[in-house]
C-alpha positions in Angstrom: 8.7 49.1 112.5 11.0 50.0 109.7 12.6 52.7 111.7 13.2 50.2 114.7 14.9 47.6 112.5 17.0 50.2 110.8 18.1 51.8 114.2 18.8 48.0 115.2 20.8 47.3 112.2 23.0 50.6 113.0 23.4 49.6 116.6 24.4 46.1 115.5 27.2 47.6 113.0 28.4 50.0 115.7 28.9 47.1 118.0 30.9 45.0 115.6 33.2 47.9 114.7 36.5 47.2 116.4 37.7 50.4 118.7 40.5 51.4 120.3 41.6 53.8 122.7 45.4 55.1 122.8 46.1 56.2 126.4 49.4 58.4 126.4 51.0 58.0 129.8 54.0 59.4 131.3 55.9 59.7 134.7 54.0 62.3 137.0 57.0 64.7 137.5 57.6 64.6 133.8 54.2 65.4 133.0 54.0 68.3 135.4 57.4 69.6 134.0 56.0 69.4 130.4 52.8 71.2 131.3 54.7 74.1 133.0 56.9 74.4 130.0 53.8 74.5 127.7 52.4 77.4 129.9 55.7 79.1 129.6 55.8 78.7 125.8 52.1 80.3 125.7 53.4 83.5 127.5 56.1 83.8 124.9 53.8 83.1 122.0 51.4 86.1 122.9 49.3 84.8 125.8 49.4 88.1 127.5 48.1 90.2 124.6 45.4 87.3 123.8 43.9 87.4 127.3 44.1 91.5 127.4 42.4 91.6 124.1 39.3 89.3 125.4 39.4 91.2 128.6 39.0 94.6 126.8 36.5 93.3 124.5 34.1 92.5 127.4 35.0 94.9 129.9 32.1 97.1 129.5 30.2 94.4 131.6 31.8 95.3 135.0 30.2 92.4 136.8 31.4 89.8 134.2 35.0 89.6 135.4 34.3 90.1 139.2 36.1 87.4 141.1 33.2 86.5 143.2 30.9 86.3 140.3 29.5 82.6 139.8 29.7 83.1 136.2 33.2 81.3 136.3 31.1 78.2 136.8 29.3 78.6 133.5 30.2 78.7 129.8 33.5 79.6 128.2 34.6 81.6 131.5 34.9 78.3 133.3 37.6 77.2 131.0 41.3 77.3 132.3 43.5 79.8 130.8 41.6 83.1 131.4 40.0 83.4 134.8 43.4 82.7 136.3 44.6 85.9 135.1 41.7 88.3 136.4 43.7 89.5 139.4 46.3 90.9 137.1 43.9 92.3 134.4 42.1 94.1 137.0 45.0 95.9 138.6 47.1 96.8 135.5 46.6 97.9 131.9 48.4 97.5 128.5 50.9 99.9 129.3 52.2 97.4 132.1 51.9 94.5 129.5 54.1 96.2 127.2 56.8 96.8 130.1 56.5 93.1 131.1 56.8 92.0 127.6 60.0 94.0 127.0 61.4 92.8 130.4 60.5 89.1 129.5 62.3 89.3 125.7 65.3 90.9 127.3 65.5 87.8 129.8 64.3 85.2 127.0 61.1 84.9 128.9 62.8 83.5 132.0 61.4 84.7 135.4 63.3 86.4 137.9 62.8 83.5 140.2 64.8 81.5 137.8 68.0 83.8 138.3 67.7 85.6 134.9 66.9 89.0 135.8 70.1 89.6 137.9 68.4 92.9 139.6 66.7 93.7 142.8 62.8 93.5 143.1 62.3 97.1 142.6 63.9 96.9 139.2 61.2 94.5 138.1 58.3 95.9 135.9 55.3 96.9 137.8 52.9 93.9 137.9 55.1 91.3 137.0 55.0 89.7 140.4 51.0 89.7 140.2 51.5 88.1 136.8 53.5 85.3 138.0 51.2 84.7 140.7 48.6 84.0 138.0 50.7 81.8 135.9 51.6 79.7 139.0 47.8 79.4 139.5 47.3 78.3 136.0 49.8 75.6 136.3 48.4 74.4 139.5 44.9 74.0 138.0 46.5 72.5 134.8 48.0 69.8 137.0 44.8 69.4 138.8 43.1 68.8 135.5 45.4 66.4 134.2 45.0 64.3 137.4 41.3 64.4 136.7 41.8 63.2 133.4 43.9 60.1 134.4 41.2 59.4 137.2 38.5 59.5 134.5 40.3 57.0 132.3 41.0 54.6 135.3 37.3 54.9 136.4 35.4 54.8 133.2 37.7 52.5 131.1 40.3 50.5 133.0 38.2 49.6 135.8 34.9 49.0 133.9 33.5 45.6 134.0 29.9 46.0 133.5 29.9 47.1 129.6 31.9 47.0 126.5 34.9 49.5 126.4 37.5 49.9 123.7 40.8 48.2 123.8 43.2 50.3 125.7 46.8 50.8 124.6 49.0 52.5 127.0 51.8 54.4 125.5 54.5 55.6 127.8 56.0 58.8 126.5 58.0 59.7 129.6 61.1 59.3 127.5 60.6 59.7 123.7 64.0 58.3 122.8 62.7 55.2 124.0 59.9 54.8 121.8 61.0 51.9 120.0 61.6 50.1 123.3 58.6 51.1 125.3 55.9 51.7 122.8 56.6 50.3 119.3 57.5 46.7 119.1 58.1 45.0 115.7 58.0 41.1 115.5 60.1 40.0 112.8 58.8 36.6 112.9 55.2 37.2 112.6 55.9 40.6 110.6 53.6 42.5 112.8 53.9 45.8 114.7 52.5 46.0 118.2 51.6 49.3 120.3 52.1 49.2 124.1 53.9 46.6 126.3 50.7 44.7 127.2 49.9 43.8 123.6 53.6 43.0 123.2 53.6 40.7 126.1 50.5 38.9 125.1 51.8 38.4 121.7 55.2 37.0 122.8 53.1 34.4 124.9 50.7 33.4 122.2 50.8 30.1 120.7 50.8 31.4 117.5 54.0 33.4 117.9 55.6 30.3 119.7 55.0 28.0 117.0 56.2 30.3 114.4 59.3 31.0 116.4 60.0 27.0 116.9 59.3 26.6 113.0 61.8 29.4 112.2 64.4 27.6 114.5 63.9 24.3 112.8 64.0 25.7 109.3 67.2 27.6 110.1 68.9 24.7 111.6 67.9 22.7 108.6 69.5 25.3 106.2 72.5 25.4 108.3 73.0 21.4 107.8 72.3 21.7 104.1 74.7 24.6 103.6 77.5 22.7 105.5 76.6 19.4 103.2 77.1 21.7 100.1 80.5 22.8 101.2 81.7 19.2 101.8 
């Protein structure tokens, strides 16, 4: 009986805790561009060395990295960021990695499709075209995953009507230079900070804000009259 009462008490406390969910949102094209740049920066940060090390460490199990193996649907191997590179890792070795790294460093990690190489296809390091294909696949699945996240938030939180959900604050970060305009709004009248356009809209249309705004106008008008009288 005591355990039941204790669990009920904990449950009630949890229900009374105010929860919020910051939802970082941005334009689809901008998001995709940022995802691709992040993957490019991962390559510059040593992604190739990292996946080669992991591959070599587990390579004795030849069946583990078979592309048709359903192990890619289980455990750590189903995560994004490794399985996409198996075609490259199986065909090329660490010596190819070094040649590709040297080429990329020389060209500031810009791929030949961006016009940075300046040479013909035969001058490119062996395996680079396969690596580029793997990188493009990683970018594709990452974009798909971000789309699934958006769908999950819409279905589980924004469209939910049959259960309590935390307050949702949409933070549009499409243009970080517009943070103060799009995200952070400060009401000098009420001396309060508001996150997100929706919360800002609700506040501006609230009776409390309108009353304080009207009171401020009356006070300022009275101060102007008194100031004018004092100068006469």
